[in-house]
C-alpha positions as CSV (number, residue, x, y, z in Angstrom):
1,M,-13.9,146.3,-13.5
2,T,-14.4,142.6,-14.5
3,D,-11.9,140.7,-16.5
4,S,-13.2,139.3,-19.7
5,V,-12.8,135.7,-20.5
6,K,-12.2,136.6,-24.1
7,T,-9.2,138.7,-23.3
8,A,-7.7,136.3,-20.8
9,Q,-4.3,134.7,-21.5
10,P,-4.5,131.2,-20.1
11,R,-0.7,130.6,-20.4
12,L,-0.1,133.6,-18.2
13,E,-2.3,132.0,-15.5
14,Q,0.1,129.1,-15.4
15,L,2.9,131.3,-14.0
16,G,3.2,132.0,-10.3
17,D,4.4,135.3,-8.9
18,Y,7.9,136.4,-9.8
19,P,10.5,135.6,-7.1
20,F,10.8,139.1,-5.7
21,A,7.0,139.6,-5.6
22,R,6.9,136.3,-3.6
23,L,9.7,137.7,-1.3
24,R,7.7,140.9,-0.6
25,M,4.7,138.8,0.3
26,L,6.8,136.6,2.6
27,L,8.2,139.6,4.5
28,H,5.4,142.1,4.3
29,E,4.0,141.6,7.8
30,L,7.4,141.4,9.4
31,S,9.7,144.1,10.8
32,P,13.5,144.0,10.5
33,N,15.6,144.3,13.6
34,P,15.7,148.1,14.3
35,D,19.0,148.0,16.0
36,L,20.9,146.8,12.9
37,A,21.6,148.5,9.5
38,P,19.7,146.6,6.8
39,I,21.7,144.3,4.4
40,D,20.0,143.5,1.1
41,A,21.5,140.3,-0.1
42,G,18.4,139.3,-2.0
43,A,18.8,141.0,-5.3
44,G,21.7,140.2,-7.6
45,E,22.4,143.9,-8.2
46,P,26.1,144.9,-8.3
47,R,26.7,147.9,-6.1
48,L,30.2,149.0,-7.1
49,P,31.5,152.4,-8.1
50,L,30.9,153.5,-11.7
51,P,33.8,153.0,-14.1
52,G,35.5,156.3,-14.7
53,F,34.6,156.4,-18.4
54,V,30.8,156.3,-17.9
55,A,30.0,160.0,-17.0
56,P,32.3,161.7,-19.6
57,T,31.2,159.3,-22.4
58,L,27.5,159.9,-21.5
59,Q,28.0,163.7,-21.4
60,Q,29.6,163.7,-24.8
61,S,26.7,161.7,-26.3
62,M,23.7,163.5,-24.9
63,Q,22.4,164.7,-28.3
64,G,21.7,161.1,-29.1
65,F,18.6,161.2,-26.9
66,S,16.9,163.2,-29.6
67,K,17.1,160.2,-32.1
68,Y,15.5,156.8,-32.3
69,P,18.1,154.1,-31.6
70,P,18.2,151.0,-33.9
71,T,16.7,147.9,-32.1
72,S,19.6,145.7,-33.2
73,G,22.2,148.2,-32.0
74,T,24.5,150.5,-33.9
75,M,27.1,148.8,-36.0
76,P,29.9,150.4,-34.0
77,L,28.4,148.9,-30.8
78,R,27.9,145.5,-32.4
79,Q,31.5,145.6,-33.7
80,A,32.7,146.4,-30.1
81,M,30.8,143.4,-28.9
82,A,32.2,141.1,-31.6
83,E,35.7,142.3,-30.8
84,W,35.2,141.5,-27.1
85,L,33.8,138.1,-27.8
86,Q,36.8,137.3,-30.1
87,R,39.3,138.4,-27.5
88,R,37.7,136.8,-24.6
89,F,36.8,133.5,-26.1
90,S,39.6,133.1,-28.7
91,L,37.2,133.1,-31.7
92,R,38.8,133.2,-35.1
93,S,35.9,135.0,-36.6
94,L,32.6,136.7,-35.7
95,D,30.7,138.9,-38.1
96,A,29.2,141.9,-36.3
97,A,26.6,142.4,-39.1
98,S,25.2,138.9,-39.2
99,Q,26.2,137.2,-36.0
100,V,25.8,139.8,-33.3
101,L,22.9,141.8,-31.9
102,S,22.5,144.4,-29.1
103,A,19.7,144.0,-26.6
104,N,18.2,146.2,-23.9
105,G,19.8,144.0,-21.3
106,T,19.6,140.2,-21.6
107,R,16.5,139.7,-19.5
108,E,14.2,140.6,-22.4
109,A,16.4,138.7,-24.9
110,L,16.4,135.5,-22.8
111,F,12.6,135.8,-22.6
112,S,11.8,136.7,-26.1
113,V,14.2,134.2,-27.7
114,A,11.6,131.5,-26.9
115,Q,9.1,133.3,-29.3
116,A,11.7,132.9,-32.1
117,L,12.7,129.3,-31.4
118,V,9.4,127.6,-30.3
119,N,6.8,126.5,-32.8
120,P,3.7,125.8,-30.7
121,E,1.8,124.6,-33.8
122,A,4.2,121.8,-34.7
123,G,2.0,119.0,-33.5
124,E,3.2,117.6,-30.2
125,K,3.9,120.3,-27.7
126,P,7.7,121.0,-27.8
127,Y,10.0,121.0,-24.8
128,V,12.3,123.7,-23.6
129,L,14.9,122.3,-21.3
130,M,16.3,124.4,-18.4
131,P,18.2,123.9,-15.1
132,N,16.3,123.7,-11.9
133,P,17.0,125.9,-9.9
134,M,17.1,128.6,-12.6
135,Y,16.8,132.2,-13.6
136,Q,13.0,132.3,-13.6
137,I,12.8,134.1,-16.9
138,Y,13.5,130.8,-18.6
139,L,10.4,129.2,-17.1
140,G,8.1,132.1,-18.0
141,A,9.5,132.3,-21.5
142,A,8.9,128.6,-22.2
143,V,5.3,128.6,-20.9
144,L,4.2,131.8,-22.7
145,A,5.8,130.6,-26.0
146,G,3.5,127.5,-25.8
147,A,6.3,125.0,-24.9
148,E,6.5,122.5,-22.1
149,P,9.3,123.2,-19.6
150,W,11.5,120.2,-18.9
151,L,13.3,120.7,-15.6
152,M,16.8,119.3,-15.2
153,P,17.5,119.1,-11.4
154,C,20.7,120.7,-10.2
155,T,21.5,119.2,-6.8
156,Q,24.5,118.6,-4.6
157,E,24.6,115.0,-5.8
158,S,25.2,116.1,-9.4
159,A,27.6,118.9,-8.3
160,F,24.8,121.2,-9.4
161,A,25.2,120.3,-13.1
162,P,22.1,119.7,-15.2
163,D,22.5,116.0,-16.1
164,L,22.1,115.6,-19.8
165,E,22.2,111.9,-19.7
166,R,19.1,111.7,-17.5
167,V,16.9,113.3,-20.2
168,P,14.8,110.7,-21.9
169,E,15.3,110.1,-25.7
170,Q,11.6,111.0,-26.3
171,V,12.2,114.4,-24.7
172,W,15.2,115.2,-26.8
173,R,13.2,114.3,-29.9
174,K,10.7,117.0,-29.1
175,T,13.1,119.7,-27.7
176,A,13.0,123.1,-29.3
177,F,15.9,124.5,-27.4
178,V,17.9,124.2,-24.2
179,Y,18.8,127.0,-21.7
180,V,22.2,126.7,-20.2
181,C,23.3,129.1,-17.5
182,S,27.1,129.1,-16.9
183,P,28.2,130.4,-14.4
184,S,25.0,129.4,-12.9
185,N,22.5,131.7,-11.1
186,P,22.1,130.7,-8.3
187,T,24.3,127.7,-7.7
188,G,27.6,128.9,-9.2
189,W,28.2,125.8,-11.3
190,I,30.3,126.3,-14.4
191,A,30.0,124.2,-17.6
192,D,33.3,122.8,-18.9
193,G,34.2,122.1,-22.5
194,A,33.2,118.5,-22.3
195,Y,29.7,119.5,-21.2
196,Y,29.2,121.9,-24.0
197,R,30.6,119.4,-26.6
198,R,28.1,116.7,-25.4
199,L,25.3,119.2,-25.6
200,L,26.3,120.1,-29.2
201,E,26.3,116.4,-30.1
202,L,22.8,116.1,-28.8
203,A,21.7,119.3,-30.6
204,D,22.9,117.9,-33.9
205,A,21.4,114.5,-33.3
206,H,17.9,115.9,-32.4
207,D,17.8,119.3,-34.2
208,F,17.4,121.8,-31.4
209,A,19.1,125.0,-30.5
210,I,21.2,126.0,-27.5
211,V,20.8,129.3,-25.7
212,A,23.7,129.9,-23.3
213,D,23.2,132.6,-20.6
214,E,26.8,133.6,-19.9
215,C,26.1,136.8,-18.0
216,Y,28.3,135.9,-15.1
217,S,31.3,134.8,-17.3
218,E,33.6,137.4,-15.9
219,I,32.9,136.6,-12.2
220,Y,34.6,133.4,-11.0
221,W,36.6,132.1,-8.1
222,Q,39.6,130.5,-9.8
223,Q,39.2,129.1,-13.3
224,R,37.9,131.5,-16.0
225,P,34.7,130.0,-17.5
226,V,34.8,128.5,-21.0
227,G,32.1,129.8,-23.4
228,L,29.8,128.0,-25.8
229,L,31.2,129.8,-28.8
230,E,34.7,129.1,-27.6
231,V,34.0,125.4,-27.6
232,C,32.5,125.7,-31.1
233,A,35.7,127.4,-32.3
234,Q,37.8,124.7,-30.7
235,I,36.0,122.0,-32.7
236,G,36.0,123.9,-36.0
237,R,32.4,125.1,-35.8
238,D,33.0,128.6,-36.8
239,D,29.5,129.1,-38.0
240,Y,28.3,128.5,-34.4
241,A,25.4,126.4,-35.8
242,R,22.4,126.0,-33.5
243,C,24.1,128.2,-30.9
244,L,23.1,131.6,-29.3
245,V,25.0,133.1,-26.4
246,M,23.9,136.1,-24.3
247,N,26.1,138.3,-22.1
248,S,25.6,141.6,-20.4
249,L,27.2,144.7,-18.9
250,S,25.0,144.4,-15.9
251,K,27.3,141.9,-14.1
252,R,30.5,142.2,-16.1
253,S,30.7,146.0,-15.7
254,A,28.4,146.4,-12.7
255,L,26.1,148.6,-14.9
256,P,22.7,147.0,-14.5
257,G,20.9,150.3,-15.2
258,L,22.7,150.7,-18.6
259,R,20.6,148.0,-20.1
260,S,23.2,146.7,-22.5
261,G,23.0,143.0,-23.5
262,C,24.8,141.1,-26.2
263,I,23.5,138.2,-28.4
264,A,25.8,136.3,-30.7
265,G,26.0,133.1,-32.6
266,D,24.4,131.3,-35.5
267,A,23.7,133.8,-38.3
268,T,20.4,132.1,-39.2
269,L,19.1,132.2,-35.7
270,I,20.4,135.8,-35.3
271,A,18.4,136.8,-38.4
272,R,15.3,135.1,-37.1
273,F,15.7,136.7,-33.7
274,A,16.4,140.2,-35.2
275,R,13.2,140.0,-37.2
276,L,11.2,139.2,-34.0
277,R,13.0,142.0,-32.1
278,S,12.2,144.5,-34.8
279,Y,8.6,144.2,-33.5
280,T,9.1,143.5,-29.8
281,G,12.6,144.4,-28.7
282,P,13.2,147.6,-26.8
283,A,16.3,149.5,-28.0
284,T,19.0,150.9,-25.8
285,P,19.2,154.7,-26.2
286,L,22.0,156.0,-28.3
287,P,24.0,157.7,-25.5
288,L,23.9,154.5,-23.5
289,Q,25.1,152.6,-26.5
290,Q,28.1,154.9,-26.6
291,V,28.8,154.1,-23.0
292,A,28.3,150.4,-23.7
293,M,30.9,150.6,-26.5
294,A,33.4,152.0,-24.1
295,A,32.6,149.3,-21.5
296,W,33.0,146.4,-23.9
297,R,36.4,147.7,-24.9
298,D,37.8,148.2,-21.4
299,E,39.1,145.4,-19.2
300,T,40.6,147.4,-16.4
301,H,37.4,147.9,-14.5
302,V,36.4,144.3,-15.1
303,E,39.6,143.0,-13.5
304,R,39.1,145.4,-10.6
305,H,35.5,144.2,-10.0
306,L,36.7,140.6,-10.2
307,Q,39.1,141.2,-7.4
308,V,36.4,142.8,-5.2
309,Y,34.1,139.8,-5.8
310,R,36.9,137.4,-4.9
311,Q,37.7,139.3,-1.8
312,S,34.0,139.3,-0.9
313,L,33.8,135.5,-1.3
314,R,36.9,135.0,0.9
315,A,35.6,137.4,3.5
316,F,32.2,135.7,3.6
317,F,33.4,132.1,4.0
318,E,36.2,133.0,6.5
319,A,33.6,134.7,8.7
320,Y,30.9,132.0,8.1
321,G,33.3,129.2,8.9
322,E,32.1,126.5,6.5
323,G,30.8,126.0,3.1
324,T,32.0,125.6,-0.5
325,Y,33.1,128.6,-2.7
326,P,31.0,128.8,-5.8
327,A,33.0,128.3,-9.0
328,G,31.4,131.3,-10.6
329,S,29.0,134.2,-10.0
330,F,28.7,136.4,-6.8
331,F,26.0,134.2,-5.2
332,V,26.2,131.9,-2.2
333,W,23.8,129.0,-2.5
334,L,23.5,128.4,1.2
335,P,22.0,125.1,2.5
336,V,19.5,125.6,5.4
337,E,16.7,123.5,6.9
338,D,13.9,125.5,5.3
339,G,14.6,128.4,2.9
340,E,11.4,130.4,3.6
341,R,11.7,130.1,7.4
342,F,15.4,131.0,7.3
343,A,14.7,134.1,5.2
344,R,12.0,135.3,7.6
345,A,14.3,134.7,10.6
346,A,17.2,136.5,8.9
347,Y,14.9,139.5,8.2
348,V,13.5,139.7,11.7
349,Q,16.6,138.8,13.7
350,Q,19.4,140.3,11.6
351,A,17.7,142.8,9.2
352,V,19.1,140.7,6.3
353,T,17.1,140.2,3.1
354,L,17.7,136.8,1.4
355,L,15.9,135.0,-1.4
356,P,14.5,131.6,-0.5
357,G,15.9,129.0,-2.9
358,A,12.4,127.6,-3.6
359,Y,11.5,130.9,-5.4
360,L,14.3,130.2,-8.0
361,S,13.1,126.6,-8.6
362,A,10.0,124.7,-9.6
363,E,8.5,121.4,-8.5
364,D,9.5,118.5,-10.6
365,A,7.2,115.7,-11.7
366,D,7.5,114.1,-8.2
367,G,6.5,117.3,-6.4
368,R,10.1,118.0,-5.2
369,N,11.6,121.5,-5.3
370,P,15.4,121.3,-5.3
371,G,15.7,124.8,-3.9
372,T,13.5,124.3,-0.8
373,N,16.5,123.8,1.6
374,Y,18.5,126.7,0.3
375,V,18.7,130.5,0.4
376,R,20.5,132.7,-2.1
377,A,22.8,135.4,-0.8
378,A,24.2,138.0,-3.2
379,L,27.7,139.3,-2.3
380,V,27.3,142.7,-4.0
381,D,28.5,145.2,-1.4
382,G,32.2,144.5,-1.0
383,P,34.2,142.4,1.4
384,E,33.5,144.2,4.7
385,M,29.7,143.8,4.2
386,A,30.2,140.2,3.0
387,A,31.9,139.4,6.3
388,E,29.2,141.2,8.3
389,L,26.5,139.3,6.3
390,A,28.2,136.0,7.2
391,R,28.4,136.9,10.9
392,R,24.8,137.8,11.0
393,L,23.7,134.6,9.2
394,R,25.7,132.5,11.6
395,S,23.9,134.0,14.6
396,I,20.4,133.2,13.4
397,R,18.4,131.0,15.7
398,M,15.7,128.8,14.2
């Protein structure tokens, strides 16, 4: 079967393979050490016991599978999300009907939001700014929406913060929106209030939106991360103008298969995004929305998970013997001489799967990839396995 030129999508051709497809190609001819039990530290998939409310809530809601779910989420679910956001981020007000949406996980929402915020016919090609390294969905979203990605390098020299002051004025003038990831996947950097306030100043001055990916907000080493809406509330911006935040039960509640994401912020942007998602957005099944309501309203399991992640970080670094704890997330952004070579050696010598840092980054205008000399290790199996992972990584010979 021959591909037709008329049906080709040229923007799609600009995208490389997704990170995990690249990882499969990197390792496909290799065999892991058969004397060791495999450790998969490549995927950021929490592997903790289900919270106790999941099974009974699902069982009581099974009839909902016979009905179409609303794309924007039921009003009780959106209300539960609004109440959580108000509690967690000390918001004075948040209207569930006009300022909150449900999503089928945040992956699709972080991708499709570019379709709602980018106007590729506005004349000059607009920019979408993003950290580098990044969650690769940002890059794909910008390209397929017809924007130009502008990469903000996040390096050890900048404490892994995307440096707003290094963005040229002419780029700000053409910016459609900015992705912020805090806590960061993969570096663990956390934006503080001053960072968000500066970004809000720039957004007002240059008329762009801010999309804050806060999916790791409940996983942190010491200081609880501030949120974008929280900063808005602190400066009296209760309309959350220009701001959208996204959060999820995948990381907060270790329920990645539930596919429950939350979108909140500026009512005008929410309305625009809701209109787009009425065409494109997959809806979370009603029984799963019931489970999600219970999860957003329960903090006991979240605190229990946080303690496990902290114990895992401590166990890893005590066994590894060096390195800096990430401020947030459950990832270790580990410096190595060459990420791909190290990942191959880890697989062959120690039956460990890691993600090369270059697969979570892109080359800048000078041809440099800030992830080349890193690997990402996900601490998702508890403290004992984290310590074992560290011991194996220490023993790798290059």
